[in-house]
N, C-alpha and C positions, 0 to 999 in steps of 0.2 A: 405465110408462116404464123401460124396464130400465136399471140402473146400469152403466156401464163399468167393466171389471175392468181394473186397472193390472197392470203386470208381464209382459204379454205382449211376446213377443220384439220388438225394434225400439223399444220405448217408452222414453222417458227414466228414469233409476234415481229411485226415491222419495226422498222428503226423509230418511227413517229411512236408507235405504240410503247415501245421500251423506255424512251423519254419520258412519255406520260406518265408512266407505271412509277419510274423511278423518281421523278418530280413530286407526285404526291405522297409517295411514300415517305420521303425525305421530309415534306411538310410536316406529315403526320407524326413522324418521330419527334420533331422540333415542339411541335404544340403540346404534346405528350409528357416531354422533359419540362417544359416550361409550366405544364399544369401541375406536374409532380412538386417540383420546385415551390410553386405557388402554395401547394396544400401545406408541404412541410413547413411554411413561414409558420402557420397557425397552429403546430406541436411546439411546446417547449422544449428549449435544448437542456434537459436535466441529467445531471452527472450523479448516477447511482454510486454512492459509497457506503461500506459497511457503516453500521450504528456505531455510535462512539461509546456505548455501554453495551456490555454484555457478559453473560455468565460463563465463567471458566470452570464451572464444576467444583467439587469438594477439595479442600487442600489436600486430603490424604490421597487423592488421585495424583498427586505428583511425587516422583522417588525423593527421598531424603538420601543424600549423599552420606557413605559410610565415612569418608574423610573430613574431618572438620575444616579442612582449607579448601575442600573443594565446592565447586559451584554447579548444580546441574540444569542445563538450558533445554527447556521443553518448547520445540518448537510446533506442536500443534496449531496455535493459532497464528503462524507467522503469514501464512498465505491468505487467509480469510480476514485478521484483523490487524496484520502487521504489528505483532508484539510477541516478544519471548517472555514467557514466565520462569523465573528464576528461583531456584530452591537451593538453599544452604542450610546447614545444621542448625540455624535460628529462625529462619522462616521463609516467607516467598515475598518478592518483588517482582514488578513487570517493567519491562524496557519497551520502548517503542522502536520498532525495526526502522527507522527513517535516519540515514547519514545526516548529519546537521551540517554536513557541507553543501550538498546540492539536491537532497531527498531522496539518493537511492537506497535499496535495501541491501543492507550487509549481510555475509553470510558468517555463520559460526564454524569456527574450527576447534573441536574439542581438544585435538593434541595440542595444540598451541595456547587454549584457553583466550582465544582471541575471538573479536568479530572483525571481519576485514571486509571493507567497501569494494566492491569489483570497479567501480566507475574511476576513482582517483586515488585509491589505496589507503585511505583513513583506516586506523586500527584502533579498536577500542578494548578495553580490558572487562571484565566480568562486572566490574561497577558501571559500565558505560563510560568510562573517562579516556581520553585521547591519548594513545601513546604512539600514534604515528600519524602522519598524513595531514592534510590540509584542514580537516574539520575545526572549527573555531569553538564547538561546545562539546560536553557531554553527551551521550544519547540520553532523550528525554525520558521521566520516570511516568508510568500512568498510575493514577489513583486505583486502590484495591480497597474495598470494605466487604463484609460479609453481611449476607442477606438471612432472614430469619430461619431458613431452612439449613442454613450451614454452608451454602455455596459462596464462592467468591465472585462478587461484582466487579469487574475492571471497566475504568471509565479513561478513555484516551483523547477525550475533548481537550478543547485549546487550555483549559485551566489545569487539566491533568497533565499534560505533556511538557508544559515549560518548566525552568529549573524552580527549585524550590521558593526563592524570592520572587518568581514570576517576572521578573525585570532584568534587563540587562542590556547595556549600551551595544549599539550595532558597531560590528567594526573592531570590537575589543575581543581577543581570543581570552578566554576562559576554558581550556581543555579538560580540567580538573575540577574536582569538586572543592570549593573553598570549606572551612572548617565548620561555619556556621550551616552550609548546605548539608555536608555530611550529618550533621545532628539532625537537621530534617528527614533527609531520605532514609534515616535508620528507624523512623517511627510512623504511625499513621498519619494520613492514609498512602504513604508510600512504601511503607514495608509492613506484612503482616507477621507477627512474632507469633510462634510456635512453639509450644512447649512439649519436650519429649518428642 
């Protein structure tokens, strides 16, 4: 009886050929991965963050509250710049939307007039002071200035977001503004006074 010859066109590959293809394919994939990792080493690991200074538009773009005790929170720049622009009857100020506990982004609850951090439950009032939760400091304020064209320039850089005196002791709880800090945040560059 004649033996069948393997390797004819249309036949399945032999076991030897299968292992040969699998082995070379595995080696090729390994070398490609190693080459990609080696090439990535030469590209810098840059973290792209939003600019610390941006134009927030004209003060008239922000709605003035009808009630003198009310503060209107504008969340237009919360996602892109992590700030809230606050408007009361006297003027505008900017708070940085970063919880001072662990850096989460709090949410604004207009019915309660509070910012609440979803991570560990820190609560802040409209001045950024801690009213509940583990946060050790009030929310930071951003600097605010007026450009020559009348638009507002917000600066959230390092000097703009610290407390007014720019220094505090670590491990010390200062959840409310001191009297001196209240005077500082009620004037430029932390507050933009608007007439009428």
